[in-house]
C-alpha positions, 0 to 999 in steps of 0.5 A: 893622229891630229887629222883624225880630229879634223875630218869633215865633209858629208855623205856616206863615203866621207863617213866611211872614210872617217870610220876607217880612219878611226878604226886604224888610230884606235887600233894602234892606240890599244896596241901602244897601250899594251906595250906601255904596261908591258914595259912598265912591268919590265921596269918594275921587275928591274927595280923602278919604285912603286911611287914612280910607277904611280906617277908614270900612270897618272902623267901618261894617261892625263897627258894623253887625254890632254893631247887629244883635247888640244887636238880637238879644239874648236870654236864651231858650235856644232862641233863643240856642242854635238861633235859635228854629229858625225860620230860613228855608232860603235864609237858613240857606244864606247864614248857613251860607256865611258861617259856612263862608267863613272867612278861609282860604276868602275870603283863602287859597283863591285864594292856595293855587291860585295857589301850588300850581296843580292841587294847590290844587283839592284844597281846593275839591273836598274842602271842596265835596264835604263839603256833599254828604255833609252833605246825604246823611248828616247834616243831615236826620237831625240835625235830626230828632233835635232837640238843640242841639249835636253833643255833645248828639246824642252824648249823647242818641243813645248814652246817658250822659255819656262819649260827650258828654264826648269830643264836648265835648273834640273840638269844643273841640280843632277849634274852638279851632285853627280860630278862632285862624286866623280871629282872625289874619285879622282882625288881618291885614285890620285892619292893612291897612285902618287901618294900626294894629299887627297886635296892636291890629287883632286886638282891634279885630276881636274887639269885633265878634265879641263884640257879635254872639255874646255878646248874642244867641247863634245868633240874632244870629250867624245874622242877622249872617252873612246880612249878612256873606255879602252883603258878602263875596260882593260883595267877591269878585266885583267885582275878579275880574270887573274883571280878567276885563274888563281881560284879556279883555273878557268879564265872566264870569271862570269862562268865560275861565279856560280861555283865560287858563290857556293864556296862563299856561302859555305865559308859564311857559315863557317865564320858565323859559327867560329868561336873566335869570331863570336868572341870578337862580336862579344867584345863589340857588344860590350863596347856598345853597352858601355856607350849606351850607358854613357848616352843615358847621362852624357854630361856626367860621362864626359866629366868622368872621361876627362877627369880619367884622361887627365889623371892618366896624363898626370900620372905619366908626367909624374913618373917620367914616363917615355915621351911617346906615352905622354904624347899618346895620353895628351892626344887622348885628352885633346880628342875628348869631345868639347862639350855635351852635345859633341859627346852625345854625337860622337858616342851615337856614331861610335855606338852605331859602328859597334852595333854593326860590328856585333852582327855576324859577317862583319854586318853584311848580309849573306851573299846569296840571301835575296832579302832581309827578314823572312816571309814565313816568319813572325809578323815582324820578320814578314814586315822586314821581308816585304820592305826589303823587297819593295825597296829592291824593286823601287831602287831598280825602278829609280835607277832605270828611269833616272838612267834614261833621263840623265842629260849628260847621257841623253846628249851623247845621242845628238852626236851621231849622223842619223836616227838609224845610228842612234839606234845602233849606238844604244845597242853598242852602249849596252854591249860596252856597259855590259862587259863591265856590269856582267863582271862586277858581281863575279869580282865581288864573289871572287874577292869575298872568297879571297877575303874569307879564306886567305885573309881572315885568319892571317896573323897581324904581323904577316898582313899584306902590305896593301892593307897599311897602304890603303889605311894611309890613304883613308882609315875609313876605307880600310882599317884592322884592329886586334880587338880580342888580342889573339894576334889573328885577323877576324872578319869582324876586326876589319873595316873595309869600304866598298870604294877600294874593292876593285882598286885593291883587287890586283894586291889581293890577288898577288899581282904586280904593282904595275897592275894596281897602277893599271887599275887605278888608271882605269878608275881614273879614266872612268871618273874623268870621262864622266866628269867631263860629260857632266861638267859639259852638260852644266856649262852648255845649259848655262851658255847655250840654253840660258844665255843664248836662247834666253838672254842674247839670241844674237850672240855669236857662235864664238861668243857662246863657246867662249862663255861656255868655256868660262862657265865650265872652268867656274863650275869645275872649280866649284865642284872640286872645292866641294869635293875637297871637303869630303861631303857626307853621304856622297853615295847618297848624293849620286843616287839622288841625281838619278831620282832628280833626273827621273822626276824632273825629266822622264815624264816630260820627255816621254810625253813629249815624244809620244803625246802631241797633246802635252803642252808647255804649261803642263810640262812645266808644272809636271817637272816642278811637281815631280822635283818637289815631291822627290826633294821633299821626301828626301829632306824629310827622311834622309839623315844628312838632309834632315840636318841641313834643313833643320828637320826635327820631326820623326822620320816617316817612310812612305810604305817603307821606302828609303829616301834613295828611292825618292823618285818612286813618288816623283815620277808618277806625280809628274806624269799625273800632273802633265796628263791632267793639266794638258787636258784642261788647258789649250792644246799646242800649236799645230806646228808643234803637233805636226813636229811630234807626228813627224818625229814619232812616224817619220819617213826614215829615207835619208834620216 
């Protein structure tokens, strides 16, 4: 297998032999992986514990990725940065699919559709549509330019170091916010697989990331990502096919999606009108009202709570109550807010949670409902409907354009042998991504059917083991409480996070634990593959674009690669540290990366390819203006960022657009600034204009 990563040479004969060798290796690898899973399933039936199954999956998969990284180690610049530009289109498509299938896609996509219904489809349409933009406007032309990175392209196309430097800053901004979420996903999955602490899980997974990208750069990352894609797509499809067979006797969940959605819609009507569900919602309404009363006078309310809690503790001690009751009372006293400000913040959060629970279906919209509000209702309902539809379209736009401009995705099209294979590679990328994205909505509906019709109505003492297992990992992801004290689980008595829908699917479907381990390994592969690409993008932007291109152009190849590896280690540790803090609004930060990429890169890339009049100062100002507008809108409208920057003015949304879609304003600003400034400043020199003409209308013979 090691020889596979050392193939060299040029010409179609060498490429054909290389591809044939790859086919052989990955066929054996896929067969071996199936044998490995079957062997673990047999061992589970014999008596192998779940903890050991989790550890074996973790050690085997990370060990495999590390092994590929070790075999692919290199100090050659072309191999390290762009995998020698000899990755066949189909394998580059698989690697791109793995690079793209982040923890957010693998873990969160179906969960988002589960919680949001129709609204969650914006993510699928936006992210998939982005690859259409890549195929039409970017991939083949960027390959023709032939640089190593996106900042490298900006520097060469627009001339000078200013566009390159702004590109470096934007690439780091996008990639770092994105990689924190991937490493967070690594910690979550590792903790579930092995039972270790979340923070330790992060650093265990980080070892697998670093061995791949640290030793072999893009060459190691590419061949690892192909292996990771095979694992993640197998892991994703097996449980959903099983659920489809269990519920419909048809092993094609995508076909049965519509029929099951109709049954979910019927179950929603039943649950909305169920007397027990209404009883639970009324309990939460009473809690919300009580919290609202406290918030009217938080100082006195806090004093009353402290007095009551201390009296209860004193009474228990006076009567020599059992130690467990006294310990619980002591904890209740210790958990009280420390001051009025803390009380106000805690009660505001608790009231918001209670308010969500007062709504039918646990606060979720009906799954098939397109938008909130009513186009035929009163003025308020019409306004809600218009804003909901507007935000749906705005999110699709931002995700499409952001996908088409993400540096770690675009750099993949530098690794193929030719412009023709760059085009083919995008087609393969779309196919491999389609396999998962076409399945995610079906998975969400199948799980929702299972929850509505099987889990809801189960006595609390008969709840499946996976509920308590996930509650131990993180109570915010899954918790249940018998609010109305009837001993039966109602829908609004369960809090479930979207991040566990996919990971819990095997257990929901009653599959052996080995399949749960397989799915967790798939999620780990998704998180690791994307983290590899993102960390490499950041390190290469600093080592190649900043150090080599701007600081020391005479640096040797070995020195450049060594600096890249050092920076990669530093950035990885920094991202792991941030992820270990469990930062708030992690989903927002991931989505923000798309708006940042869209506003910073898309106008400059598209105009740089299609309009030879665009010049360096215009591109620089356009990137800064697009980023500035996007960031300003986020900082003044998003709650978490407002707190960080101390913004106290009332939130004013522009046209009702949510901050997750801030790129909607930055992208047109970027286009406008580049076009207007280019028209009133000198045109680029003839060499650059001729280069653009050649790239746009190339003689494809030999390309």
